[in-house]
N, C-alpha and C positions, 0 to 999 in steps of 0.2 A: 502329491501322488505317493502311493506306497511303492517301494521297491518290490521286485519279484523275488519271492523266497526261492522259487525253483531256480531261477537264473543265478541267484547268489550262491546257492549250494553247488550247482553244476560247475560254475566257474572256479569254485574251490576244489573241484574234483570229488565232491561228496555225492552219494546216491540220494535220490529223492523218491518218495512214495506218493503216488496219486491214487485215489480211490474214486468210485463212480457213484453219481446220484441218479437213480432212476425215478424216484418220487420227486414231485415238484413242490416239496415243502421246504421253505427256507429254514425252518427250525431244525430240520435234520442236518442241513448243511452247516448251520451254526454249531450244532453238537459236534460234528466231525472236525470242524476247525478248532473248537475248544479242546478236543482230545489231542490235537497237535499235528494232524496230517499236513503235508506240504502243499497239496493241490487237490481240488475237487474237479472231477471230469463231468461236465454237463453236456449231454448229447442232444444235438438237434438234427442228427442224421436219421436215427431210428426212433427217437422219441419226439415229443411235441410239448410246447408250452407257449403261451402267448407272450408278447413282449414285456408286459408288466410283470408277469411271473418270473420270466428270465431275469429281469432287472433285480427283483427281490432276492433271487437265488444268488446272483453275483454279489449283491450288497451284503448278504449274510456272510459270505466268505470274506469279504473285505473287512468286516467288523472284527474278525478273528485274526486278521493278517495272514490268512490262507489264500494262496493263489486259486483263482478259478480258471479253468481251461474249457472253452466252448468248442466242441466239435461241430462245425457248421454243416448246414444242409446243402451248401453249394447252390443256393438259389439265385446267386448273383452277388454283385458288389456289396450291397448293404448287409448280406448275411454275415459278413466278417466285420464291417466297421461298426455296426450297431452294438454288438457285444463289447467291443473294445471301448466304445464311448460310454457304455454302462459301467465300465471299470474292470472288465475281464483282463487278466494278466497274460492269457495265452489263447491262441487260436490254433485249432487242429483242423487241417484240411484232409478229408478222406480221399482215398483212391486217386492219388497223384499218378498220372499215366504218361506225362510227357514233360520235356524241358520247357515248352511253351506255356503249359499250364502252371508250372512252378513259377515262372517269371510273372505270370498274371497275378498270382496271389501275393507275391512279394510286392509288386507295384501297388496292389490294392491296400495292403496293410501297413506299409511303411511310408513315413513322411520323407520329404526332401532332406538330404540328397540321394536317398536310396530309392524311394518310390514316389508315388503320386496319390497317396491316400487323401481322401476328402478332408478338408480342414474346417472344423467348427470351433473347437477350443473353449467351449463353455459348459461342458458336460462333466460327469463324474470323474472321468480319466484326466481331466485338466483342473481338478479341484474347483469345479464350477466357475471357471474363468478367473480364478485367483492367481494362476501361474502366468509368468512372463511367457510370451509366445515362443521365443527362441529356446527357453528352458523346457517348455512343454514338448516341442518337436524333438529335441535331443533326448529328453528323458523317456519319451514314449518309444522312440526307436531302440533305446538301450534297455529299457525295463519291461518290455512286453516281448513274449516269445511266440514264434511261429513254428509249428510242427507240421511236417508233411508225412502222411501215412503211406507207407510202401506196402501195398496189398495185392499187387497185380504183376504177373511175370513180365508183361510187356514193357514195364518201366525199368527193369533191372539193367538192360544195356545202357541206359542213360543216367544211371546213378552217379557216376563220376562227373558228368557234365552238370548235373543239378547241384552236386556238392560244391562245385566251384562258385556257385552264385552267392554273392553277398546278400544279407537281408533275411535269412531264415536261420533257425537255431538247431532244430531237432529233426532227425529221421526217426519215425516211429514205425516199426515193422508190425503190421497187423496180421498176426500169424493165423487168426481164424479165417479171414477171407482169403488169405494167401493159400492156406491148405485147400480151400474149395477151388480156387482158381487153378491150382496144380493138379486137381483131380482126386484128392483124398480128404474130403471134408472132415474136420475135427481131429485128424491124426497128427497131433502137434509135435510128436516126438520123431517124426520121420526125418531122415538124414537130409532130405531136400530142404526142409524148413531151416535146419541149423546151418546149412550151407549158405542160404540167403542171409541169415542173421550174421554169419561170419563175414560175408562179402560186404554187406552194408556197414558193419562195424569198422572194418578195415578202411573203407573209403571215407567214412566220417572222420576217423582219426587223422587220416592223411590231410584233410582239408579243414580241420578245426571245428567240425560240427559235433553235436552230441547225438547219442542214439538211445532209443527207448523201445520197450516191448512189454507185453503182459508178463508178469512174473509167475503167474499160475500158483506156485508154492515156493517155499524158501529154498528147496533144493534146486529148482530150475532158475530161481532168481540168482543164486550163487553162481550158477553156470553162466548166466547173462553178465553178471558183474565181471567175471573172468574174461569175457569178450569185450569189456569196455562199456557195457550198457549201464548208464547211470539213472535214466528216467524210467522208473518201473511203475507199472500200474497193477493193482490187484484189488479185488473185492467190489461189492456194490451193495447199496442199502437193501435192495430187494432180495439179494441172495442171502444176506445175513438174517433178514426178517423171516424169509421162507424157511431156512434151515433151523432157526430157533423154534419156530412154531411146530415144525415137523418133529423135532426132538422132544418138545413138550408133549405132543400127541402120543408118541411112542412110549414115553415114560408112563403116562396115565393109562394107556391101553394095558400096560403091564400090571396095573393093579385093578383091572376090571372095568374101566371106563370104555364106552363105545362112542364112535364119532361118525358123523355123516361126511359130506364132502365128496370130492372126486378122487382123493388119494388117501 
């Protein structure tokens, strides 16, 4: 099994940068890994891919020693364990709203003695059955990470109780959905957002958890780093592709070319 690059750096107190894959092309993920990113975010909450494609995307990350983190669709128990057995190094659970829900996902994704994750032991995450069982259980618990997304105001009073739980690693503050839930969609600079970021960061530090959030840009990322946030996300393949083609279009319009399309 491969160690988690994300956990290795976080445990050393170093920041990590995760970027997002919207396209379901393993070649793009391999390219991102070869460039040297720490982690690729594969979303199953808002996006879609069949299980074979998801496996190919995770495998492409593994080939470059880049962590893959799958944000699950919360469709049940197997929505978390299948990506882990494919070799994903991290699971992100969106919209954690209660202590009980946090306990469920810890139990689902961790082996004994922390949880009761289903045991197979012959898939990619166990080197296809080449690992000794006890080594596999210990390594999996230590070298895969579980991230809880904090996106809803109703969970804030329970943050400290959740932080006390063993078996998860990262609070990730989803500022986009949080801004919507607080009544000002997309207004990410509001003081209320930064108050939540500060509160979650302080609780995480108190109980030995890591914290993450979208970096947006280097200025905001530096502000997050000052608050103790080390798991930073930024960018997506679709954003970079869109912006590059729009730039090319504008440049060529400037020398007399005309374009169709909707923009």
